[in-house]
C-alpha positions in Angstrom: 1.1 91.0 242.4 0.4 91.6 246.1 0.0 95.1 247.6 1.8 94.6 250.1 4.9 93.9 248.1 4.2 96.1 245.0 5.9 99.8 244.7 2.8 101.8 244.4 3.6 105.1 246.7 0.3 106.7 245.9 -0.3 110.3 247.5 -3.4 111.5 249.4 -2.9 115.5 248.5 -2.6 116.8 244.7 0.9 118.2 244.4 0.5 121.9 243.4 2.3 121.6 240.2 -0.2 119.4 238.5 -2.3 121.5 236.5 -4.6 118.9 234.7 -6.7 116.0 235.8 -4.1 113.5 234.0 -0.7 115.2 235.7 -2.7 114.9 239.4 -4.2 111.7 239.0 -0.7 110.1 237.9 1.6 111.6 240.7 -1.6 110.7 242.8 -1.6 107.0 241.9 2.2 106.4 242.1 2.7 106.1 238.2 5.3 108.4 237.9 7.4 110.7 239.4 9.1 114.2 238.0 12.9 113.9 237.8 13.4 116.9 236.3 11.1 119.7 234.2 9.4 117.6 231.9 11.2 114.3 232.7 9.4 111.5 234.6 10.4 108.7 235.8 7.5 106.1 235.1 7.1 103.8 238.2 5.6 100.0 238.2 1.7 100.5 237.6 2.4 103.6 235.2 5.4 101.2 233.5 2.6 98.3 232.9 0.6 100.9 231.3 2.8 102.6 228.9 4.1 98.6 228.3 0.3 97.8 227.6 0.0 101.1 225.3 3.3 99.9 223.6 2.3 96.4 222.8 -1.1 97.6 220.8 0.7 99.9 218.8 3.5 97.5 218.0 0.6 94.7 217.3 -1.2 97.2 215.2 1.9 98.2 213.2 3.1 94.8 212.3 -0.5 93.8 211.4 -0.4 96.5 208.9 2.7 95.1 207.2 5.4 97.5 209.0 8.7 96.3 210.2 10.3 97.3 213.7 13.9 98.6 213.7 15.3 100.5 216.4 17.7 103.7 215.7 19.6 105.4 218.3 18.6 108.2 220.4 21.7 110.3 219.5 22.7 111.4 216.4 25.2 113.1 214.3 24.5 116.8 213.5 25.9 116.3 210.0 22.6 114.3 209.0 20.6 117.3 210.0 23.2 119.6 207.9 22.3 117.9 205.2 18.7 117.7 204.8 19.2 121.4 206.1 16.9 121.1 209.3 19.9 121.4 211.6 19.7 125.4 211.9 16.0 125.5 210.9 14.7 122.9 213.5 15.2 125.9 216.6 16.0 125.8 220.1 13.7 122.8 221.0 16.7 120.4 219.6 18.9 119.9 222.4 22.3 120.3 220.2 25.5 118.6 222.0 29.1 118.1 221.5 30.9 115.0 222.0 34.4 114.3 223.9 36.1 114.7 219.7 34.4 117.8 219.3 31.7 116.5 217.0 28.9 117.9 216.9 25.7 115.9 217.8 21.9 116.1 218.9 19.3 114.3 221.2 17.1 113.2 218.3 13.4 114.8 218.4 12.7 112.8 215.1 14.2 110.3 212.9 13.9 111.2 209.1 17.3 112.2 208.3 19.0 108.9 209.8 16.0 106.3 208.4 16.9 108.0 205.0 20.2 107.6 205.2 19.9 103.8 205.7 17.2 103.7 203.1 19.8 105.5 200.7 22.9 103.1 201.8 20.3 99.8 201.5 17.8 100.2 198.7 18.4 100.9 195.1 15.8 99.6 192.7 11.8 99.6 192.6 11.6 95.9 192.9 12.0 96.1 197.0 9.5 99.1 197.3 7.6 99.6 199.2 9.2 99.7 202.6 7.5 100.5 205.6 9.7 101.0 208.6 9.0 102.1 212.4 10.8 101.8 216.1 9.4 102.7 219.3 11.7 105.0 221.2 12.8 107.2 223.6 13.1 111.6 221.9 13.7 115.1 223.3 12.3 117.9 222.3 13.5 120.9 224.5 10.1 122.5 225.2 10.5 126.1 226.4 7.4 125.5 229.0 6.9 122.0 229.6 4.0 121.1 231.7 1.1 118.9 232.0 3.0 116.1 233.1 3.5 113.3 230.5 1.4 115.6 228.0 3.8 118.1 227.1 6.9 116.7 228.5 10.2 117.2 227.1 11.2 113.4 227.0 8.5 111.0 225.9 8.1 107.7 224.1 7.4 107.8 220.4 6.6 105.1 217.7 7.8 107.0 214.2 7.3 105.1 211.3 8.7 106.2 207.3 7.3 104.8 204.1 9.1 104.8 200.8 7.5 104.3 197.4 8.3 104.9 193.7 5.8 107.3 193.0 3.1 109.4 194.2 0.0 106.8 193.5 1.8 104.2 195.7 2.9 106.9 198.4 -0.5 107.3 199.0 -1.4 104.1 199.3 0.8 103.6 202.3 -0.4 106.8 203.3 -3.9 105.1 203.8 -2.8 101.9 205.6 -1.4 104.1 208.5 -4.6 106.7 208.6 -6.6 103.2 208.9 -4.3 101.5 211.1 -4.4 104.8 213.2 -8.2 104.2 213.5 -7.7 100.7 214.5 -5.1 101.5 217.2 -6.8 104.5 219.0 -10.1 102.2 218.8 -8.3 99.5 220.5 -7.1 101.5 223.1 -10.4 103.0 224.2 -10.6 106.2 223.0 -12.1 108.2 219.9 -9.9 109.8 218.0 -10.5 112.4 215.1 -8.5 112.8 211.9 -8.0 116.1 211.3 -6.1 118.2 208.5 -3.7 120.0 209.9 -0.4 121.9 209.7 2.9 119.8 209.1 5.1 122.0 211.1 8.7 121.7 210.9 8.6 117.9 209.6 7.6 119.1 206.1 5.4 118.6 202.9 1.8 119.4 201.7 -0.4 116.3 203.2 -1.1 116.2 206.9 -3.8 114.4 209.8 -3.4 114.6 213.0 -5.5 112.3 215.4 -7.0 114.2 218.3 -9.2 112.8 221.0 -11.5 115.4 222.2 -10.8 116.7 225.4 -11.5 120.1 227.4 -7.6 120.3 228.8 -6.7 120.0 224.8 -3.6 122.2 223.5 -5.8 122.5 220.0 -8.8 124.1 219.2 -11.4 121.6 217.1 -13.6 122.2 214.5 -15.6 119.1 213.1 -19.0 117.2 212.4 -20.3 115.8 215.0 -20.9 112.7 213.0 -17.5 111.6 214.5 -18.7 111.9 217.8 -21.9 110.2 217.3 -20.8 107.3 214.7 -18.8 104.2 214.9 -15.1 105.2 213.4 -14.3 102.0 212.4 -16.5 99.1 211.4 -15.8 95.7 210.4 -12.7 94.1 209.6 -10.0 95.6 208.0 -8.1 94.2 204.9 -4.9 96.0 204.2 -4.1 94.5 200.9 -7.6 96.0 199.4 -6.0 99.5 198.3 -9.2 100.4 197.2 -11.3 99.7 200.3 -8.8 101.6 202.4 -9.0 104.3 200.4 -13.1 104.3 200.5 -12.7 104.6 204.4 -9.9 107.6 204.2 -12.1 109.0 201.6 -15.3 109.0 203.9 -13.2 110.3 206.8 -11.6 113.5 205.1 -14.7 114.5 203.2 -16.1 115.0 206.7 -15.1 118.1 208.1 -12.2 118.2 210.9 -9.8 120.7 211.4 -7.2 121.9 213.9 -7.4 125.9 214.3 -4.2 126.2 211.9 -6.4 124.7 209.1 -9.9 126.1 210.5 -12.0 128.0 208.2 -15.3 129.1 209.2 -17.1 130.0 206.0 -16.0 125.9 204.5 -17.2 125.4 208.2 -21.1 126.5 208.4 -20.7 125.7 204.6 -20.1 122.0 204.7 -21.5 120.9 208.1 -25.4 121.6 208.9 -25.5 123.6 212.0 -27.0 120.7 214.3 -24.0 119.1 213.4 -21.3 121.6 214.3 -18.9 120.9 216.9 -16.4 123.4 218.5 -14.1 122.2 221.1 -10.7 121.3 222.3 -8.7 118.4 221.8 -5.4 115.7 222.5 -3.1 115.3 219.6 -2.3 111.8 220.0 -0.8 110.7 216.6 0.4 112.8 213.6 0.6 111.5 209.9 2.7 113.6 206.9 3.2 113.2 203.1 6.2 115.4 202.3 7.4 113.9 199.0 10.9 113.8 197.7 12.0 116.5 201.3 14.4 113.8 202.5 15.2 111.4 199.6 16.8 114.6 197.7 19.0 115.6 200.1 20.1 112.2 200.9 20.1 110.9 197.5 17.3 107.9 198.3 16.6 107.3 194.6 15.8 103.8 192.8 15.4 102.1 189.6 12.1 102.5 187.6 10.7 99.5 185.6 12.3 101.6 182.4 15.8 102.3 183.8 15.5 105.8 185.0 16.3 106.7 188.5 14.2 108.5 190.5 13.9 109.6 194.2 11.9 107.9 196.4 8.3 109.3 197.8 8.0 109.5 201.5 6.1 109.6 204.3 6.5 109.8 208.5 3.8 108.7 211.3 3.7 109.0 214.7 2.5 108.2 217.7 2.6 110.0 221.2 3.3 106.4 223.5 3.5 107.9 226.9 1.3 111.1 225.9 -1.3 108.4 225.5 -1.1 107.3 229.1 -2.0 110.9 230.0 -4.5 111.3 227.0 -6.6 108.3 228.1 -6.9 109.4 231.3 -8.0 112.7 230.7 -11.1 110.9 228.8 -11.5 108.4 230.8 -11.9 109.4 234.7 -14.3 110.3 237.6 -13.9 112.1 241.2 -12.5 109.5 242.7 -9.7 108.6 239.9 -8.7 106.9 237.0 -11.0 104.6 234.8 -9.0 102.3 232.6 -10.0 100.9 229.5 -9.6 97.1 229.6 -7.2 96.9 227.0 -4.5 99.1 228.5 -5.2 98.9 232.3 -2.1 97.9 234.7 -4.5 94.8 236.1 -7.5 93.1 235.1 -8.8 92.8 238.4 -8.2 94.4 242.1 -8.7 91.7 244.9 -9.1 93.3 248.3 -8.9 91.2 251.0 -11.0 93.5 254.1 -9.4 91.3 257.0 -6.5 89.4 256.0 -5.5 88.7 259.9 -8.9 86.9 259.5 -8.3 82.9 258.9 -11.0 82.6 256.7 -10.8 85.8 254.9 -7.2 85.1 254.8 -7.8 81.7 253.0 -10.6 82.9 250.9 -8.0 85.7 249.6 -5.4 83.3 248.7 -7.8 80.7 246.9 -9.2 83.8 245.2 -5.7 84.9 244.0 -4.7 81.7 242.7 -8.1 81.2 241.0 -7.6 84.5 239.1 -3.7 84.2 238.0 -4.4 80.8 237.2 -7.4 81.7 234.5 -4.3 84.1 233.2 -5.5 87.5 234.4 -3.5 90.0 236.2 -4.2 90.3 239.6 -3.2 93.5 242.4 -4.4 91.5 245.7 -4.4 94.0 248.6 -3.4 91.9 251.3 -2.4 94.6 253.8 -3.7 95.8 257.3 -4.8 99.0 256.0 -8.5 100.2 256.7 -11.5 99.2 254.3 -12.2 102.8 253.7 -8.4 102.9 252.3 -8.2 100.0 250.3 -11.5 101.2 248.1 -10.4 104.6 247.5 -6.9 103.6 246.7 -8.7 101.0 244.1 -11.1 103.5 243.0 -8.0 106.0 242.2 -5.3 103.5 240.2 -8.9 102.4 238.4 -8.5 99.1 237.6 -11.4 97.8 235.4 -12.9 95.0 238.1 -12.7 95.2 242.1 -13.5 92.1 244.0 -13.9 92.0 247.8 -13.7 89.4 250.0 -15.1 89.6 254.0 -16.3 88.2 256.6 -19.9 88.3 255.5 -19.3 87.1 252.2 -16.9 84.2 253.1 -19.6 83.0 255.4 -22.5 83.0 252.7 -19.8 81.9 250.1 -20.0 85.2 248.0 -17.6 87.9 246.9 -18.7 91.4 245.7 -17.4 92.2 242.2 -17.6 95.6 241.4 -17.6 97.2 237.3 -15.2 100.5 238.0 -16.5 102.1 235.1 -20.1 102.0 235.7 -20.1 101.2 239.5 -22.0 98.4 239.7 -21.9 96.1 242.2 -23.1 92.2 242.5 -22.4 89.7 245.0 -21.5 86.6 243.6 -20.3 83.1 243.5 -16.0 83.1 243.3 -16.6 81.4 240.0 -19.8 83.4 238.4 -17.5 86.5 239.3 -14.7 85.3 237.8 -16.6 84.3 234.7 -17.9 87.9 234.8 -14.5 89.4 234.4 -12.7 87.3 231.9 -16.1 87.8 229.8 -15.3 91.6 230.3 -11.6 91.4 229.4 -12.7 89.9 225.8 
């Protein structure tokens, strides 16, 4: 994409309403614009990041055997009355009435709807387990939306649901999601720590939040420093190996890691040596729940067992805040100059900077490099504008592409380009071929 054609309305000054780093940088980098309190339009740069995050989440859900569906954003209030949550959920639920005076709502989550679908479709244990997910926009009417996409009212979420015959098989499904989440967040370039947590309005009695550490996080967290110092996931994952998955989950759940709602100071001091105790703040990027028959009972979601009995299915739900992750990644990866995107979610692989496009030799070299990079499957943002060099470099640092490749008159004469690694700041003078090889290798 040529910068001269790309819609990228960057800002030099930080808007006054932006309180945290991710909000400031997303506005300044032209990723989003506020449409209303807690509601944002995603502009081309931000949308590319959002789709990269969504793609990784989808790939990992598919990899673990979860099947994708798509449910509507507007749901019938009758379903929520059936579960008892219509009145209990609170003012965060946006309740509406259609033209026929039927009570509806803008879905904040989908336990009721997916359980109703299952109850009308599955009757036998032979059809279990069932793991279903979708990626969809949701709405929760936060009393005080703030921090940009980190605590907005409208947000993109992956929510998944498991249906199993009994507790043992339900726990196996829970473990699959637990390990899948570790893999997902690692691919996103994040160290997400699974922490014992409250279940909130979802309900149930088994729950883990996946938290990334950040000073601006809304949760106070306490954990063993092993989570900070060790690789969270090693080797290949076999989702058919129930015993192996259980061992992985047991390892992480035996280490102390809790949010403030579940924290116990005495247990913390007893189970974690003093030099390994960590206390700080964190951002929730995922949450998984097991809640048994909380929803299958009221919706009569029952199956026959091998001995002919009929029992309610055991259920769990599993969420990842896809749009929130864009902000969370920035909170975890930035410097004083701007965003530093992990390669896996960057909106472009490389920023190509032509310092003097009006010079025929530079223009020729820039076009050649642009074509070669694209030919090798790289996503390129080519700055072909007449802006001054300082502005070009500042913008590239702000938007945080992993690599910057610069072409200028001096380099053209020498047959070299300058390659900069955004994360390390390291710069090298290389041939175009050598620079290309390094970028391709870095992309993995």
